[in-house]
C-alpha positions as a printed Julia matrix, in Angstrom:
83×3 Matrix{Float64}:
   0.0    0.0     0.0
   1.29   3.47   -0.9
   2.0    5.93    1.89
   0.37   8.65   -0.23
  -3.36   9.22   -0.58
  -4.77   8.42   -4.02
  -7.13  11.37   -3.82
  -7.63  14.35   -1.6
  -8.24  18.01   -0.99
  -5.85  20.49    0.54
  -5.61  24.21    1.07
  -2.46  26.25    0.9
  -0.89  29.61    0.19
   1.46  30.38   -2.68
   3.63  33.41   -1.89
   5.09  35.48   -4.74
   7.73  37.91   -3.51
   8.99  40.6    -5.83
  10.89  43.8    -5.29
   8.46  46.07   -3.47
   5.53  43.71   -2.92
   4.37  40.33   -1.63
   1.43  38.58   -3.27
  -0.25  35.77   -1.3
  -2.6   33.49   -3.23
  -4.7   31.14   -1.11
  -6.03  28.1    -2.93
  -7.87  24.81   -2.68
  -6.41  21.85   -4.57
  -8.29  18.62   -5.37
  -6.64  15.59   -6.93
  -7.15  11.95   -7.85
  -4.27   9.67   -8.79
  -6.35   7.57  -11.18
  -6.3    3.8   -11.31
  -3.4    3.34  -13.73
  -5.64   1.7   -16.31
  -8.83   3.43  -17.37
  -9.0    6.47  -15.11
  -6.17   8.98  -15.69
  -4.87  11.23  -12.91
  -6.68  14.54  -12.52
  -6.26  17.71  -10.49
  -7.88  21.1   -10.13
  -6.75  24.18   -8.26
  -8.97  27.12   -7.33
  -7.63  30.42   -6.03
  -9.88  31.49   -3.17
  -8.28  34.68   -1.81
  -5.51  37.06   -2.88
  -3.63  39.53   -0.69
  -1.13  42.18   -1.77
   1.16  43.25    1.07
  -1.48  41.95    3.5
  -4.42  43.8     1.87
  -7.26  41.73    0.41
  -7.41  42.32   -3.36
  -9.37  39.2    -4.32
 -12.05  41.0    -6.35
  -9.48  43.16   -8.14
  -7.34  40.1    -8.91
 -10.24  38.22  -10.51
 -11.33  41.33  -12.46
  -7.89  42.27  -13.8
  -5.3   39.54  -13.28
  -7.23  36.26  -13.3
  -5.12  33.48  -14.72
  -1.81  35.29  -14.47
  -0.51  33.08  -11.63
  -2.52  29.89  -12.26
   0.47  27.8   -13.36
   2.58  28.93  -10.42
  -0.2   28.19   -7.9
  -0.95  24.77   -9.45
   2.73  23.85   -9.35
   2.94  24.95   -5.69
  -0.11  22.82   -4.86
   1.28  19.72   -6.61
   4.65  20.14   -4.88
   3.01  20.42   -1.44
  -0.04  18.15   -1.6
   1.45  15.41    0.61
   2.81  17.72    3.33
């Protein structure tokens, strides 16, 4: 039996630090490992809240920047899903 779950849900925060600002993207990540035969692995990541230097900018982010950090957040979620 594998020590890792074959499916699950986790929440986390991806932090993007740049010169002059810190962007925190909170997310929920769902995944299923598949069965190795007919069902392929699948995953989905949803950004739930965004803060810029501690200030909530979630609505602004979805209006103006939606999708800009999706790959980075998904990669962070995949890298941390078993922690």
